C-alpha positions in Angstrom: 47.7 61.8 71.2 46.0 63.3 68.1 43.4 65.9 69.1 41.1 67.4 66.5 40.0 71.0 66.5 36.8 70.2 68.3 35.4 68.7 71.5 31.8 67.8 70.9 29.2 68.0 73.6 27.6 64.9 72.0 30.4 62.5 73.3 29.5 59.9 76.0 29.0 61.5 79.4 32.0 59.6 80.8 34.2 61.6 78.5 33.1 64.8 80.2 33.9 64.0 83.8 37.2 64.9 85.4 40.1 62.7 84.4 38.3 61.0 81.4 40.4 60.4 78.3 40.2 62.8 75.4 39.7 61.4 71.9 42.8 60.0 70.2 41.1 60.7 66.9 38.6 63.5 66.5 37.7 63.7 62.8 35.3 66.4 61.7 34.4 65.9 58.1 32.2 69.0 57.9 35.2 71.3 57.7 36.0 70.5 54.1 39.5 69.4 54.9 41.0 66.0 55.7 42.9 65.2 58.8 46.5 64.3 58.1 46.1 61.0 59.8 43.7 59.8 57.0 44.8 58.5 53.6 42.2 59.0 50.9 42.0 57.4 47.5 39.4 56.4 44.8 36.3 58.3 43.8 37.7 58.8 40.3 35.1 60.2 37.9 33.0 61.0 40.9 31.1 64.2 41.8 29.9 65.9 45.0 27.7 68.9 45.8 30.0 71.8 46.7 29.5 74.5 49.3 27.7 76.6 46.7 25.1 73.8 46.1 26.4 72.8 42.6 27.4 69.4 41.5 31.1 69.4 40.8 33.7 66.8 39.7 35.5 65.4 42.8 37.6 62.5 44.0 38.1 61.1 47.5 37.7 62.7 49.9 34.4 64.0 48.5 33.1 66.5 51.0 29.4 66.8 50.3 26.8 69.5 51.0 23.0 69.6 51.1 22.2 71.3 47.7 19.1 73.1 49.2 20.3 74.2 52.6 24.1 74.2 51.9 24.6 72.4 55.2 27.8 70.3 55.3 26.9 66.6 55.3 30.4 65.2 55.8 32.5 63.0 53.6 30.7 61.0 50.9 31.8 57.3 50.7 30.4 55.1 47.9 31.4 51.9 46.1 32.2 51.4 42.4 29.3 52.3 40.0 29.1 52.8 36.2 26.8 55.2 34.4 25.9 53.1 31.3 24.6 56.1 29.4 26.8 58.4 27.3 26.3 62.1 26.9 24.6 62.3 30.2 24.2 66.1 30.1 23.4 66.5 26.4 19.9 65.1 25.5 20.2 66.8 22.1 23.2 64.7 21.1 22.4 62.1 18.4 23.1 59.4 21.0 19.7 60.2 22.3 16.5 59.6 20.2 13.8 62.3 20.3 10.3 60.9 20.0 6.8 62.3 19.6 7.1 66.0 18.6 10.0 66.7 20.9 12.3 69.6 20.0 15.4 70.5 22.0 17.0 73.8 22.7 20.7 73.5 23.8 22.1 75.2 26.8 18.8 76.9 27.7 19.2 77.3 31.4 21.6 76.9 34.4 22.0 73.2 35.3 22.6 71.5 38.6 26.4 71.9 38.1 26.0 75.7 37.9 26.9 76.0 34.2 24.4 77.1 31.5 24.2 73.7 29.9 20.7 72.4 30.7 18.7 71.5 27.5 15.0 72.4 27.1 12.8 69.6 25.8 9.6 71.1 24.3 6.4 69.5 23.0 5.2 71.0 19.7 1.4 70.8 19.8 0.8 67.1 19.7 -1.3 64.8 22.0 1.3 62.0 22.4 4.2 60.9 24.4 7.1 63.3 24.1 10.7 63.1 25.3 14.0 61.3 24.7 15.0 57.6 24.9 18.0 55.4 24.6 18.5 51.6 24.2 20.8 49.9 26.7 22.3 46.5 27.3 21.9 45.1 30.8 22.4 41.9 32.8 19.6 39.6 33.6 18.0 39.3 37.0 19.9 42.4 38.2 18.7 45.5 40.1 19.2 48.8 38.3 18.6 52.5 39.1 17.7 55.0 36.3 17.6 58.7 37.1 17.5 62.2 35.7 17.7 65.8 36.9 14.5 67.6 35.6 12.9 71.0 36.1 9.5 72.3 34.9 9.6 75.1 32.3 6.0 75.2 31.1 3.2 73.0 32.4 5.5 70.0 33.0 5.7 69.7 36.8 5.8 65.9 36.5 8.3 63.6 34.8 7.5 60.2 33.5 10.1 57.4 33.2 9.4 54.2 31.2 11.6 51.1 31.0 10.7 48.7 28.1 11.7 45.1 27.7 13.8 45.0 30.9 10.9 43.7 33.0 7.3 42.5 33.0 5.2 44.5 32.0 7.3 45.3 29.0 6.7 49.1 29.3 6.5 49.7 33.1 7.5 52.8 34.9 6.1 55.7 36.9 5.5 59.4 37.1 7.3 61.6 39.6 6.3 65.0 41.0 9.1 67.5 40.5 7.6 70.3 42.7 6.6 68.7 46.0 8.7 66.5 45.3 7.1 63.2 45.6 6.6 59.8 43.9 3.4 59.5 41.9 1.9 56.4 40.3 4.5 53.6 39.8 4.0 50.1 38.5 5.0 48.7 41.9 3.3 45.3 41.2 5.9 44.7 38.5 8.7 45.5 40.9 9.3 49.2 40.1 9.7 51.8 42.8 10.3 55.5 42.4 12.4 58.1 44.2 12.8 61.9 44.1 15.4 64.2 45.7 15.1 67.9 45.6 18.3 69.7 44.4 18.1 73.5 44.2 16.8 76.2 41.9 13.8 74.1 41.1 15.8 71.0 40.0 14.8 67.6 41.2 16.5 64.2 40.8 13.8 61.7 39.8 14.3 58.0 39.2 13.1 54.5 39.2 14.4 51.3 40.7 13.7 47.9 39.0 15.1 44.4 38.6 15.6 43.0 35.1 13.8 39.7 34.2 15.7 36.4 33.8 15.7 36.5 29.9 16.0 40.0 28.5 19.5 41.6 28.2 18.4 44.7 26.3 15.7 47.4 26.6 14.9 51.0 26.4 14.7 53.9 28.9 12.3 56.8 28.0 12.3 60.1 29.8 8.9 61.8 29.1 7.3 65.1 29.7 4.2 64.9 32.0 1.5 67.4 33.0 0.2 65.4 36.0 0.4 62.1 37.8 0.0 59.0 35.6 -0.1 61.3 32.6 2.1 59.9 29.8 0.7 62.2 27.1 1.2 66.0 26.7 -0.2 68.6 24.3 0.5 72.2 23.6 3.7 74.1 24.2 4.7 72.1 27.3 8.4 72.1 28.1 10.9 70.7 30.7 14.6 71.0 31.3 16.6 67.8 31.4 20.1 67.0 32.5 22.2 64.3 34.2 20.7 61.1 32.8 22.1 57.9 34.5 21.5 54.2 34.4 23.5 52.1 36.8 23.5 48.6 38.2 22.4 48.7 41.9 19.4 48.6 44.1 19.5 52.3 44.7 20.9 55.4 42.9 24.4 56.6 43.7 25.8 60.1 43.1 25.9 61.5 39.6 28.6 60.2 37.2 29.0 62.6 34.2 29.8 61.0 30.8 30.4 62.2 27.2 31.6 59.8 24.5 31.6 56.6 26.6 30.0 55.1 29.7 32.1 55.8 32.8 32.9 54.1 36.1 33.4 55.9 39.4 35.9 54.0 41.5 35.2 53.2 45.2 36.1 55.7 47.8 38.7 54.7 50.3 39.6 56.5 53.6 42.0 54.7 56.0 44.2 55.4 59.0 47.3 53.2 58.8 50.9 52.9 60.0 52.0 54.9 63.0 49.0 57.2 62.6 47.0 54.2 63.7 49.4 52.3 66.0 50.5 55.3 68.0 46.9 55.9 69.1 45.1 52.6 69.1 44.7 50.6 72.3 44.7 46.8 72.1 42.8 46.5 75.4 40.0 49.1 75.3 38.4 51.7 73.2 35.3 53.9 72.3 34.1 55.1 68.9 31.5 57.8 68.6 30.4 58.2 65.0 27.7 60.3 63.3 26.6 59.2 59.8 23.8 58.9 57.3 22.9 56.3 54.7 21.6 56.7 51.1 19.9 53.3 51.4 19.0 50.8 54.1 19.0 47.5 52.1 21.8 45.1 52.4 25.1 45.7 54.3 26.7 49.1 54.9 29.9 49.7 56.8 30.3 52.8 58.9 33.8 52.0 60.1 36.0 49.1 60.9 39.3 48.4 62.6 40.9 45.2 61.4 44.1 43.3 60.7 43.5 43.3 56.9 41.2 40.3 57.2 37.6 39.8 58.4 38.9 37.4 61.1 39.9 40.0 63.5 37.9 43.2 63.5 35.7 45.7 65.4 32.9 46.9 63.1 30.1 49.5 63.3 27.7 48.8 60.5 24.1 48.3 59.4 22.2 45.3 58.2 19.1 46.4 56.5 17.5 48.9 58.9 19.3 47.5 61.9 22.4 49.3 63.4 25.0 46.9 64.5 28.3 46.8 66.5 30.4 43.6 66.1 33.6 42.2 67.4 35.3 39.2 65.8 38.4 37.5 67.1 40.1 34.6 65.3 37.2 34.3 63.0 34.8 33.8 65.9 32.1 36.4 66.7 32.5 37.7 70.2 29.9 40.4 70.3 27.1 41.2 67.9 25.0 44.0 69.3 21.8 45.1 67.5 21.4 48.8 68.5 18.2 49.9 66.9 16.6 51.0 63.6 18.1 53.3 61.1 16.5 55.1 58.1 17.8 56.4 54.8 18.7 60.1 54.4 18.6 60.4 58.2 21.4 61.4 60.5 22.3 58.8 63.1 24.9 58.5 65.9 26.4 55.3 67.3 28.6 55.1 70.4 30.4 51.7 70.9 32.7 51.0 73.8 34.7 47.9 74.5 37.1 46.2 76.9 37.6 42.5 77.6 34.3 41.0 78.7 32.7 44.5 78.7 31.1 45.9 75.5 28.3 48.5 75.3 26.7 50.2 72.3 23.9 52.8 71.8 22.1 54.3 68.8 21.0 57.9 68.9 21.3 58.0 72.7 18.9 55.1 73.1 19.0 52.2 75.5 22.5 50.6 75.8 23.0 47.1 74.5 25.8 45.0 76.2 27.8 41.8 76.0 29.9 40.7 79.0 31.7 37.7 77.4 34.1 39.1 74.9 37.7 38.3 73.9 39.2 41.2 72.0 41.1 40.8 68.7 44.8 41.4 68.5 47.0 42.6 65.7 44.6 45.3 64.4 46.6 47.7 62.3 44.3 50.0 60.5 41.0 51.9 60.7 38.7 51.9 57.6 36.1 54.6 57.3 33.0 53.7 55.3 34.1 50.2 54.1 35.4 46.8 55.2 37.8 44.2 53.8 35.2 42.5 51.6 33.9 45.3 49.5 31.0 46.5 51.5 30.8 50.3 51.5 28.8 52.9 53.4 27.0 54.5 50.4 26.4 57.6 52.5 28.1 60.2 54.6 30.3 60.2 57.7 30.0 63.5 59.5 32.2 63.0 62.6 34.2 60.2 64.1 35.9 60.1 67.5 38.0 57.3 68.8 39.2 57.2 72.4 41.8 54.7 73.6 39.7 53.9 76.7 36.5 52.1 77.5 34.3 55.2 78.3 
């Protein structure tokens, strides 16, 4: 029996009574170290926020921290994404085009990675749009996320992002408040939506989500200085720091992928328990998983964890479908249990407990009412536990904080 270095008071009450089984796996991903039972790979070209609150290069396992509070979030698990932009931390590079009266000062302040490499974009007394832009090639009818880390220097507490030719209208976008932070006016009628995430030291990650139209394969992204909501023109000595530009295919933004001379792909994170690390602890007749996690996004399918035989035909899965938390058992390709446990939200910590035995399954979200199924045949031949993904390429795109497995139906 593998026992982690913790026994959480949040486990099901049955585990606290005399004679109850202790967890076979007790994974705590807030410690910054990986249990020896888990094999990690992937995450190449990735980053995570370290315990100092700085964005740092990292590969799986990517232990991530809240950049503002420095609280440990757990292990970050994402799928493959590509930053289509080059020179993502160097807006003064010739790759980027300055427009209006923009002037740029290199390495003018500390950036979100902790180095002194944030560039200052300044307006030189002109009532016009001011900033940087870059043309990009994209796929038609495809969702994209464009983002940047920005920080006010002088009278530019807002940031304006425009995306031309990708969608209709041809120059849609929105302004984003860097100080609250909050989303301002966005061309939502054309399918745009905005997002903002506070970083630290006054930095905010601001971005837009949009879907390209069925015909255009090329367009332009503009990062503009802004004084106020829906203000696309600036005048005077207004200035803003810019760093970390990213354009990626996807319906939400993933973690930052730094680039220089070429676009770069971050490979998918993989955390698995296999071989005797799995077989010595797993029970074919009963089990309980208690997992705490958070999602970056609540659209589509996101896998929290899955035990399977290498296929989708025999599996026990904890996952989300849109905003619904789910617990599912499939045997021989036939769904035996499919419990809907409640509603989840993005950037919110949730806990799921799922217990099973033959003809006896029960699941609960955040301590809520239990959902049950009493007609269940369990799968056989399960030989691995996947954390944050399944066999078909669905990933968590979020954090797993803790995961307990007990070889008993608690």
